[in-house]
N, CA, C and O atoms as CSV, one atom per row, in Angstrom:
chain,resi,resn,atom,element,x,y,z
A,1,MET,N,N,53.767,34.767,60.935
A,1,MET,CA,C,54.176,34.452,62.286
A,1,MET,C,C,55.436,35.231,62.611
A,1,MET,O,O,56.353,35.300,61.793
A,2,LYS,N,N,55.488,35.811,63.785
A,2,LYS,CA,C,56.656,36.522,64.274
A,2,LYS,C,C,57.326,35.647,65.332
A,2,LYS,O,O,56.659,35.145,66.236
A,3,VAL,N,N,58.621,35.466,65.223
A,3,VAL,CA,C,59.361,34.635,66.171
A,3,VAL,C,C,60.414,35.498,66.851
A,3,VAL,O,O,61.146,36.230,66.185
A,4,VAL,N,N,60.492,35.414,68.173
A,4,VAL,CA,C,61.511,36.118,68.939
A,4,VAL,C,C,62.565,35.099,69.335
A,4,VAL,O,O,62.248,34.067,69.925
A,5,THR,N,N,63.819,35.388,69.011
A,5,THR,CA,C,64.907,34.471,69.331
A,5,THR,C,C,65.652,34.941,70.568
A,5,THR,O,O,65.441,36.054,71.049
A,6,ALA,N,N,66.513,34.096,71.070
A,6,ALA,CA,C,67.340,34.439,72.227
A,6,ALA,C,C,68.781,34.616,71.775
A,6,ALA,O,O,69.063,34.638,70.577
A,7,ASP,N,N,69.662,34.738,72.703
A,7,ASP,CA,C,71.065,35.029,72.450
A,7,ASP,C,C,71.804,33.819,71.885
A,7,ASP,O,O,71.796,32.747,72.491
A,8,VAL,N,N,72.436,33.985,70.740
A,8,VAL,CA,C,73.222,32.915,70.123
A,8,VAL,C,C,74.378,32.501,71.037
A,8,VAL,O,O,74.790,31.341,71.025
A,9,ALA,N,N,74.898,33.434,71.823
A,9,ALA,CA,C,76.040,33.124,72.689
A,9,ALA,C,C,75.713,32.050,73.724
A,9,ALA,O,O,76.625,31.400,74.235
A,10,VAL,N,N,74.428,31.848,74.046
A,10,VAL,CA,C,74.061,30.816,75.013
A,10,VAL,C,C,73.409,29.610,74.364
A,10,VAL,O,O,72.978,28.693,75.064
A,11,ASP,N,N,73.327,29.590,73.043
A,11,ASP,CA,C,72.720,28.480,72.315
A,11,ASP,C,C,73.555,27.212,72.466
A,11,ASP,O,O,74.783,27.265,72.526
A,12,LEU,N,N,72.870,26.076,72.527
A,12,LEU,CA,C,73.533,24.790,72.709
A,12,LEU,C,C,74.553,24.513,71.608
A,12,LEU,O,O,75.639,24.005,71.887
A,13,GLN,N,N,74.219,24.837,70.374
A,13,GLN,CA,C,75.114,24.548,69.259
A,13,GLN,C,C,76.156,25.639,69.036
A,13,GLN,O,O,77.316,25.333,68.758
A,14,TYR,N,N,75.764,26.903,69.154
A,14,TYR,CA,C,76.646,28.016,68.822
A,14,TYR,C,C,77.233,28.725,70.028
A,14,TYR,O,O,78.046,29.636,69.870
A,15,GLY,N,N,76.842,28.331,71.221
A,15,GLY,CA,C,77.256,29.035,72.426
A,15,GLY,C,C,78.708,28.856,72.789
A,15,GLY,O,O,79.425,28.042,72.208
A,16,ASP,N,N,79.124,29.641,73.769
A,16,ASP,CA,C,80.499,29.614,74.278
A,16,ASP,C,C,80.582,28.602,75.418
A,16,ASP,O,O,80.242,28.920,76.558
A,17,TYR,N,N,81.029,27.393,75.115
A,17,TYR,CA,C,81.141,26.340,76.119
A,17,TYR,C,C,82.106,26.771,77.203
A,17,TYR,O,O,83.145,27.337,76.864
A,18,PRO,N,N,81.849,26.552,78.455
A,18,PRO,CA,C,80.683,25.918,79.067
A,18,PRO,C,C,79.619,26.919,79.512
A,18,PRO,O,O,78.762,26.586,80.331
A,19,TYR,N,N,79.663,28.126,78.988
A,19,TYR,CA,C,78.760,29.192,79.437
A,19,TYR,C,C,77.524,29.280,78.555
A,19,TYR,O,O,77.199,30.356,78.051
A,20,MET,N,N,76.840,28.173,78.364
A,20,MET,CA,C,75.699,28.158,77.455
A,20,MET,C,C,74.523,27.428,78.069
A,20,MET,O,O,74.630,26.808,79.127
A,21,SER,N,N,73.410,27.517,77.387
A,21,SER,CA,C,72.179,26.873,77.814
A,21,SER,C,C,72.215,25.398,77.418
A,21,SER,O,O,73.086,24.970,76.661
A,22,SER,N,N,71.281,24.644,77.925
A,22,SER,CA,C,71.179,23.233,77.531
A,22,SER,C,C,70.140,23.065,76.427
A,22,SER,O,O,69.691,21.951,76.158
A,23,SER,N,N,69.759,24.163,75.792
A,23,SER,CA,C,68.751,24.083,74.730
A,23,SER,C,C,69.128,25.001,73.578
A,23,SER,O,O,70.060,25.800,73.670
A,24,ASN,N,N,68.377,24.864,72.490
A,24,ASN,CA,C,68.593,25.725,71.338
A,24,ASN,C,C,67.833,27.026,71.517
A,24,ASN,O,O,66.665,27.018,71.904
A,25,CYS,N,N,68.483,28.130,71.242
A,25,CYS,CA,C,67.882,29.454,71.408
A,25,CYS,C,C,67.725,30.171,70.078
A,25,CYS,O,O,67.287,31.321,70.047
A,26,ILE,N,N,68.074,29.514,68.979
A,26,ILE,CA,C,68.034,30.157,67.671
A,26,ILE,C,C,66.708,29.872,66.975
A,26,ILE,O,O,65.883,29.119,67.491
A,27,ILE,N,N,66.504,30.466,65.819
A,27,ILE,CA,C,65.242,30.332,65.082
A,27,ILE,C,C,64.916,28.877,64.776
A,27,ILE,O,O,63.744,28.505,64.730
A,28,ALA,N,N,65.931,28.051,64.567
A,28,ALA,CA,C,65.698,26.636,64.271
A,28,ALA,C,C,64.909,25.951,65.381
A,28,ALA,O,O,64.186,24.991,65.116
A,29,ALA,N,N,65.034,26.419,66.604
A,29,ALA,CA,C,64.298,25.820,67.719
A,29,ALA,C,C,62.794,25.971,67.518
A,29,ALA,O,O,62.037,25.057,67.846
A,30,ALA,N,N,62.349,27.104,66.986
A,30,ALA,CA,C,60.916,27.303,66.733
A,30,ALA,C,C,60.427,26.348,65.658
A,30,ALA,O,O,59.340,25.781,65.770
A,31,VAL,N,N,61.222,26.173,64.627
A,31,VAL,CA,C,60.836,25.269,63.541
A,31,VAL,C,C,60.855,23.822,64.028
A,31,VAL,O,O,60.016,23.016,63.626
A,32,ASN,N,N,61.810,23.497,64.891
A,32,ASN,CA,C,61.905,22.134,65.426
A,32,ASN,C,C,60.746,21.770,66.343
A,32,ASN,O,O,60.517,20.589,66.604
A,33,THR,N,N,60.014,22.756,66.835
A,33,THR,CA,C,58.883,22.465,67.718
A,33,THR,C,C,57.562,22.402,66.969
A,33,THR,O,O,56.499,22.285,67.578
A,34,GLY,N,N,57.635,22.482,65.630
A,34,GLY,CA,C,56.429,22.283,64.848
A,34,GLY,C,C,55.948,23.462,64.036
A,34,GLY,O,O,54.995,23.321,63.270
A,35,ALA,N,N,56.567,24.612,64.172
A,35,ALA,CA,C,56.151,25.758,63.352
A,35,ALA,C,C,56.633,25.534,61.918
A,35,ALA,O,O,57.818,25.277,61.706
A,36,PRO,N,N,55.756,25.625,60.950
A,36,PRO,CA,C,56.195,25.441,59.566
A,36,PRO,C,C,57.135,26.575,59.150
A,36,PRO,O,O,56.817,27.743,59.379
A,37,PRO,N,N,58.270,26.264,58.551
A,37,PRO,CA,C,59.247,27.301,58.190
A,37,PRO,C,C,58.659,28.418,57.334
A,37,PRO,O,O,59.042,29.577,57.499
A,38,GLN,N,N,57.743,28.101,56.428
A,38,GLN,CA,C,57.179,29.122,55.550
A,38,GLN,C,C,56.265,30.097,56.286
A,38,GLN,O,O,55.915,31.144,55.741
A,39,SER,N,N,55.873,29.766,57.523
A,39,SER,CA,C,55.015,30.668,58.283
A,39,SER,C,C,55.795,31.768,58.991
A,39,SER,O,O,55.202,32.740,59.459
A,40,VAL,N,N,57.107,31.631,59.076
A,40,VAL,CA,C,57.935,32.626,59.763
A,40,VAL,C,C,58.164,33.805,58.822
A,40,VAL,O,O,58.804,33.659,57.780
A,41,ARG,N,N,57.644,34.963,59.188
A,41,ARG,CA,C,57.778,36.168,58.364
A,41,ARG,C,C,58.724,37.189,58.983
A,41,ARG,O,O,59.399,37.931,58.269
A,42,GLU,N,N,58.770,37.223,60.301
A,42,GLU,CA,C,59.645,38.162,61.006
A,42,GLU,C,C,60.437,37.406,62.059
A,42,GLU,O,O,59.913,36.513,62.725
A,43,ILE,N,N,61.695,37.770,62.201
A,43,ILE,CA,C,62.543,37.189,63.236
A,43,ILE,C,C,63.087,38.356,64.054
A,43,ILE,O,O,63.918,39.132,63.583
A,44,VAL,N,N,62.606,38.461,65.274
A,44,VAL,CA,C,62.957,39.561,66.158
A,44,VAL,C,C,63.980,39.067,67.168
A,44,VAL,O,O,63.791,38.028,67.801
A,45,GLU,N,N,65.053,39.811,67.314
A,45,GLU,CA,C,66.093,39.397,68.248
A,45,GLU,C,C,66.360,40.511,69.263
A,45,GLU,O,O,66.840,41.583,68.894
A,46,PRO,N,N,66.054,40.264,70.531
A,46,PRO,CA,C,66.321,41.267,71.564
A,46,PRO,C,C,67.778,41.224,72.007
A,46,PRO,O,O,68.404,40.164,71.998
A,47,SER,N,N,68.309,42.363,72.391
A,47,SER,CA,C,69.671,42.471,72.916
A,47,SER,C,C,69.705,43.526,74.003
A,47,SER,O,O,68.849,44.408,74.073
A,48,LYS,N,N,70.701,43.415,74.837
A,48,LYS,CA,C,70.964,44.431,75.852
A,48,LYS,C,C,72.199,45.213,75.404
A,48,LYS,O,O,72.938,44.752,74.534
A,49,PRO,N,N,72.428,46.379,75.984
A,49,PRO,CA,C,73.597,47.175,75.591
A,49,PRO,C,C,74.907,46.671,76.199
A,49,PRO,O,O,75.925,47.362,76.163
A,50,CYS,N,N,74.868,45.475,76.750
A,50,CYS,CA,C,76.070,44.897,77.355
A,50,CYS,C,C,75.998,43.382,77.218
A,50,CYS,O,O,74.948,42.829,76.890
A,51,THR,N,N,77.099,42.730,77.466
A,51,THR,CA,C,77.148,41.275,77.487
A,51,THR,C,C,77.152,40.850,78.945
A,51,THR,O,O,77.888,41.423,79.749
A,52,THR,N,N,76.345,39.856,79.304
A,52,THR,CA,C,76.270,39.426,80.700
A,52,THR,C,C,76.370,37.912,80.821
A,52,THR,O,O,76.013,37.176,79.901
A,53,TYR,N,N,76.856,37.463,81.959
A,53,TYR,CA,C,76.899,36.042,82.307
A,53,TYR,C,C,76.667,35.895,83.798
A,53,TYR,O,O,77.121,36.722,84.589
A,54,THR,N,N,75.967,34.850,84.177
A,54,THR,CA,C,75.907,34.456,85.576
A,54,THR,C,C,76.785,33.229,85.663
A,54,THR,O,O,76.344,32.124,85.347
A,55,GLY,N,N,77.977,33.404,86.072
A,55,GLY,CA,C,78.903,32.280,86.107
A,55,GLY,C,C,80.318,32.765,86.276
A,55,GLY,O,O,80.563,33.881,86.734
A,56,SER,N,N,81.243,31.916,85.901
A,56,SER,CA,C,82.638,32.197,86.208
A,56,SER,C,C,83.471,32.632,85.007
A,56,SER,O,O,84.699,32.638,85.092
A,57,GLU,N,N,82.835,32.998,83.880
A,57,GLU,CA,C,83.640,33.472,82.751
A,57,GLU,C,C,84.384,34.734,83.168
A,57,GLU,O,O,83.837,35.600,83.851
A,58,ALA,N,N,85.632,34.818,82.747
A,58,ALA,CA,C,86.450,35.972,83.114
A,58,ALA,C,C,86.056,37.181,82.272
A,58,ALA,O,O,86.353,37.239,81.078
A,59,PHE,N,N,85.406,38.118,82.883
A,59,PHE,CA,C,85.053,39.371,82.235
A,59,PHE,C,C,85.955,40.455,82.779
A,59,PHE,O,O,86.549,40.285,83.844
A,60,PRO,N,N,86.071,41.568,82.071
A,60,PRO,CA,C,86.863,42.681,82.609
A,60,PRO,C,C,86.296,43.111,83.955
A,60,PRO,O,O,85.081,43.104,84.149
A,61,SER,N,N,87.145,43.475,84.857
A,61,SER,CA,C,86.660,43.918,86.163
A,61,SER,C,C,87.310,45.246,86.517
A,61,SER,O,O,88.279,45.673,85.890
A,62,GLY,N,N,86.765,45.875,87.516
A,62,GLY,CA,C,87.315,47.139,87.977
A,62,GLY,C,C,86.893,48.332,87.138
A,62,GLY,O,O,87.471,49.411,87.270
A,63,HIS,N,N,85.894,48.161,86.275
A,63,HIS,CA,C,85.384,49.283,85.488
A,63,HIS,C,C,84.126,49.811,86.161
A,63,HIS,O,O,83.126,49.096,86.232
A,64,PRO,N,N,84.150,51.026,86.650
A,64,PRO,CA,C,82.964,51.562,87.322
A,64,PRO,C,C,81.746,51.600,86.404
A,64,PRO,O,O,80.615,51.467,86.870
A,65,GLU,N,N,81.971,51.781,85.091
A,65,GLU,CA,C,80.845,51.817,84.154
A,65,GLU,C,C,80.134,50.466,84.117
A,65,GLU,O,O,78.905,50.412,84.079
A,66,LEU,N,N,80.894,49.390,84.130
A,66,LEU,CA,C,80.293,48.050,84.101
A,66,LEU,C,C,79.559,47.753,85.400
A,66,LEU,O,O,78.495,47.136,85.389
A,67,ASP,N,N,80.125,48.191,86.519
A,67,ASP,CA,C,79.451,48.016,87.810
A,67,ASP,C,C,78.129,48.777,87.829
A,67,ASP,O,O,77.137,48.292,88.373
A,68,MET,N,N,78.117,49.992,87.225
A,68,MET,CA,C,76.897,50.788,87.168
A,68,MET,C,C,75.846,50.091,86.297
A,68,MET,O,O,74.672,50.048,86.663
A,69,ILE,N,N,76.261,49.546,85.147
A,69,ILE,CA,C,75.321,48.845,84.272
A,69,ILE,C,C,74.706,47.660,85.003
A,69,ILE,O,O,73.507,47.411,84.880
A,70,GLN,N,N,75.518,46.922,85.767
A,70,GLN,CA,C,75.017,45.771,86.519
A,70,GLN,C,C,74.002,46.222,87.569
A,70,GLN,O,O,72.946,45.609,87.728
A,71,ARG,N,N,74.327,47.281,88.272
A,71,ARG,CA,C,73.459,47.768,89.352
A,71,ARG,C,C,72.172,48.390,88.809
A,71,ARG,O,O,71.079,48.015,89.233
A,72,VAL,N,N,72.292,49.337,87.875
A,72,VAL,CA,C,71.128,50.047,87.351
A,72,VAL,C,C,70.249,49.107,86.520
A,72,VAL,O,O,69.022,49.198,86.556
A,73,GLY,N,N,70.892,48.202,85.769
A,73,GLY,CA,C,70.137,47.260,84.946
A,73,GLY,C,C,69.588,46.082,85.722
A,73,GLY,O,O,68.904,45.227,85.160
A,74,ASN,N,N,69.889,46.030,87.031
A,74,ASN,CA,C,69.432,44.936,87.889
A,74,ASN,C,C,69.751,43.584,87.246
A,74,ASN,O,O,68.888,42.714,87.129
A,75,GLU,N,N,71.011,43.432,86.834
A,75,GLU,CA,C,71.446,42.224,86.151
A,75,GLU,C,C,71.721,41.120,87.168
A,75,GLU,O,O,72.737,41.128,87.863
A,76,SER,N,N,70.783,40.166,87.235
A,76,SER,CA,C,70.946,39.024,88.133
A,76,SER,C,C,70.317,37.799,87.487
A,76,SER,O,O,69.420,37.911,86.651
A,77,GLY,N,N,70.799,36.632,87.886
A,77,GLY,CA,C,70.306,35.382,87.326
A,77,GLY,C,C,68.839,35.166,87.646
A,77,GLY,O,O,68.406,35.402,88.774
A,78,ALA,N,N,68.070,34.717,86.663
A,78,ALA,CA,C,66.634,34.517,86.854
A,78,ALA,C,C,66.340,33.411,87.859
A,78,ALA,O,O,65.384,33.513,88.628
A,79,THR,N,N,67.140,32.367,87.863
A,79,THR,CA,C,66.900,31.238,88.755
A,79,THR,C,C,67.588,31.411,90.098
A,79,THR,O,O,66.976,31.221,91.149
A,80,THR,N,N,68.874,31.775,90.056
A,80,THR,CA,C,69.666,31.822,91.288
A,80,THR,C,C,69.641,33.173,91.981
A,80,THR,O,O,69.848,33.256,93.191
A,81,GLY,N,N,69.387,34.237,91.219
A,81,GLY,CA,C,69.440,35.572,91.793
A,81,GLY,C,C,70.853,36.111,91.933
A,81,GLY,O,O,71.052,37.226,92.415
A,82,ARG,N,N,71.849,35.310,91.505
A,82,ARG,CA,C,73.239,35.771,91.590
A,82,ARG,C,C,73.455,36.953,90.656
A,82,ARG,O,O,72.876,36.994,89.571
A,83,PRO,N,N,74.279,37.912,91.061
A,83,PRO,CA,C,74.572,39.037,90.171
A,83,PRO,C,C,75.259,38.548,88.892
A,83,PRO,O,O,76.140,37.689,88.936
A,84,ARG,N,N,74.847,39.099,87.771
A,84,ARG,CA,C,75.494,38.767,86.505
A,84,ARG,C,C,76.728,39.637,86.325
A,84,ARG,O,O,76.739,40.809,86.700
A,85,GLN,N,N,77.755,39.050,85.752
A,85,GLN,CA,C,78.909,39.836,85.352
A,85,GLN,C,C,78.540,40.609,84.099
A,85,GLN,O,O,77.842,40.084,83.231
A,86,CYS,N,N,78.991,41.825,83.994
A,86,CYS,CA,C,78.702,42.643,82.817
A,86,CYS,C,C,79.995,42.976,82.097
A,86,CYS,O,O,81.030,43.216,82.720
A,87,SER,N,N,79.917,42.986,80.793
A,87,SER,CA,C,81.051,43.359,79.963
A,87,SER,C,C,80.552,44.254,78.845
A,87,SER,O,O,79.349,44.478,78.703
A,88,TRP,N,N,81.471,44.755,78.063
A,88,TRP,CA,C,81.132,45.638,76.957
A,88,TRP,C,C,80.322,44.883,75.913
A,88,TRP,O,O,80.429,43.662,75.798
A,89,LEU,N,N,79.525,45.603,75.163
A,89,LEU,CA,C,78.709,45.036,74.105
A,89,LEU,C,C,79.610,44.352,73.078
A,89,LEU,O,O,80.596,44.931,72.621
A,90,ASP,N,N,79.266,43.130,72.723
A,90,ASP,CA,C,80.045,42.341,71.770
A,90,ASP,C,C,79.358,42.384,70.402
A,90,ASP,O,O,78.476,41.576,70.112
A,91,LEU,N,N,79.777,43.338,69.571
A,91,LEU,CA,C,79.146,43.510,68.267
A,91,LEU,C,C,79.399,42.319,67.352
A,91,LEU,O,O,78.562,42.008,66.504
A,92,THR,N,N,80.525,41.653,67.505
A,92,THR,CA,C,80.817,40.470,66.693
A,92,THR,C,C,79.756,39.397,66.925
A,92,THR,O,O,79.282,38.775,65.975
A,93,THR,N,N,79.386,39.181,68.181
A,93,THR,CA,C,78.361,38.192,68.506
A,93,THR,C,C,76.996,38.624,67.974
A,93,THR,O,O,76.227,37.788,67.502
A,94,LEU,N,N,76.688,39.920,68.043
A,94,LEU,CA,C,75.411,40.397,67.514
A,94,LEU,C,C,75.309,40.174,66.007
A,94,LEU,O,O,74.259,39.776,65.504
A,95,VAL,N,N,76.391,40.430,65.296
A,95,VAL,CA,C,76.395,40.203,63.845
A,95,VAL,C,C,76.275,38.711,63.550
A,95,VAL,O,O,75.546,38.314,62.641
A,96,LYS,N,N,76.984,37.885,64.313
A,96,LYS,CA,C,76.909,36.425,64.144
A,96,LYS,C,C,75.470,35.947,64.358
A,96,LYS,O,O,74.952,35.146,63.580
A,97,ALA,N,N,74.841,36.442,65.410
A,97,ALA,CA,C,73.461,36.050,65.708
A,97,ALA,C,C,72.514,36.459,64.593
A,97,ALA,O,O,71.650,35.683,64.188
A,98,ALA,N,N,72.679,37.682,64.097
A,98,ALA,CA,C,71.802,38.159,63.025
A,98,ALA,C,C,71.974,37.316,61.767
A,98,ALA,O,O,71.002,37.037,61.066
A,99,ASN,N,N,73.194,36.914,61.483
A,99,ASN,CA,C,73.448,36.089,60.303
A,99,ASN,C,C,72.902,34.671,60.466
A,99,ASN,O,O,72.322,34.123,59.528
A,100,ILE,N,N,73.077,34.080,61.624
A,100,ILE,CA,C,72.602,32.714,61.872
A,100,ILE,C,C,71.077,32.659,61.830
A,100,ILE,O,O,70.498,31.757,61.225
A,101,ASP,N,N,70.435,33.624,62.472
A,101,ASP,CA,C,68.982,33.615,62.602
A,101,ASP,C,C,68.241,34.279,61.447
A,101,ASP,O,O,67.029,34.103,61.321
A,102,GLY,N,N,68.930,35.033,60.609
A,102,GLY,CA,C,68.236,35.763,59.560
A,102,GLY,C,C,67.344,36.845,60.124
A,102,GLY,O,O,66.211,37.021,59.676
A,103,VAL,N,N,67.850,37.570,61.108
A,103,VAL,CA,C,67.076,38.569,61.845
A,103,VAL,C,C,66.529,39.652,60.913
A,103,VAL,O,O,67.246,40.181,60.064
A,104,THR,N,N,65.254,39.966,61.088
A,104,THR,CA,C,64.631,41.048,60.336
A,104,THR,C,C,64.465,42.304,61.185
A,104,THR,O,O,64.384,43.409,60.647
A,105,ASN,N,N,64.416,42.145,62.503
A,105,ASN,CA,C,64.260,43.275,63.424
A,105,ASN,C,C,65.111,43.037,64.659
A,105,ASN,O,O,65.218,41.910,65.143
A,106,LYS,N,N,65.713,44.103,65.166
A,106,LYS,CA,C,66.528,44.026,66.369
A,106,LYS,C,C,65.904,44.945,67.412
A,106,LYS,O,O,65.521,46.071,67.097
A,107,ILE,N,N,65.801,44.474,68.642
A,107,ILE,CA,C,65.263,45.276,69.739
A,107,ILE,C,C,66.370,45.455,70.770
A,107,ILE,O,O,67.004,44.484,71.183
A,108,LEU,N,N,66.601,46.697,71.182
A,108,LEU,CA,C,67.558,46.962,72.252
A,108,LEU,C,C,66.780,47.291,73.514
A,108,LEU,O,O,65.964,48.212,73.533
A,109,SER,N,N,67.044,46.526,74.571
A,109,SER,CA,C,66.373,46.762,75.842
A,109,SER,C,C,67.382,47.234,76.871
A,109,SER,O,O,68.589,47.170,76.640
A,110,LYS,N,N,66.899,47.698,77.983
A,110,LYS,CA,C,67.707,48.138,79.112
A,110,LYS,C,C,68.675,49.266,78.768
A,110,LYS,O,O,69.755,49.366,79.352
A,111,LEU,N,N,68.290,50.102,77.832
A,111,LEU,CA,C,69.147,51.249,77.491
A,111,LEU,C,C,69.244,52.231,78.656
A,111,LEU,O,O,70.201,53.001,78.738
A,112,ASP,N,N,68.258,52.212,79.560
A,112,ASP,CA,C,68.292,53.088,80.712
A,112,ASP,C,C,69.480,52.782,81.635
A,112,ASP,O,O,69.881,53.632,82.430
A,113,ALA,N,N,70.042,51.573,81.529
A,113,ALA,CA,C,71.196,51.212,82.362
A,113,ALA,C,C,72.441,51.997,81.961
A,113,ALA,O,O,73.420,52.023,82.707
A,114,LEU,N,N,72.416,52.632,80.803
A,114,LEU,CA,C,73.577,53.397,80.340
A,114,LEU,C,C,73.600,54.827,80.863
A,114,LEU,O,O,74.625,55.503,80.767
A,115,ARG,N,N,72.483,55.296,81.414
A,115,ARG,CA,C,72.483,56.676,81.893
A,115,ARG,C,C,73.204,56.750,83.236
A,115,ARG,O,O,73.184,55.807,84.027
A,116,ALA,N,N,73.825,57.864,83.465
A,116,ALA,CA,C,74.609,58.064,84.702
A,116,ALA,C,C,73.691,58.159,85.903
A,116,ALA,O,O,72.604,58.733,85.839
A,117,ARG,N,N,74.150,57.588,86.989
A,117,ARG,CA,C,73.401,57.694,88.251
A,117,ARG,C,C,74.331,58.141,89.326
A,117,ARG,O,O,73.916,58.298,90.474
C-alpha cells in the first residue's frame, strides 16, 4: 500500500498553532482509519517550493519573488479562494515531516512557479 501524507506544519498534533488543520495529516491518520500498519510500504510526501498559509501568520512581505510565486503558482485557499501568503521554503519543516512520517519518497510540485515571468 502506498500512502500520501500532507504537510506536518498543518497537522493537528504537530502543526503551528493556530495555523493548523483540525485533523491529522500525518501517516498515523491512515493507520487510525483502519489501514493495517504492516500494509504500508511507501510513504509519499508532496511539497511545494515555498511555504504558504491562508491566514494571518506574519510572513515576509515586499519580496517580488514571493509575490511572483503566489501569482504564477495560483496560491489561493481551496475553500475561501483567499490568496495564500507565500514564504521561502522551510527545509527544517521538511526534514521534521520526513522524520515524523518515515517518508520513503518526496514529490515536489509547482516548480513552474519558480520560473521568471
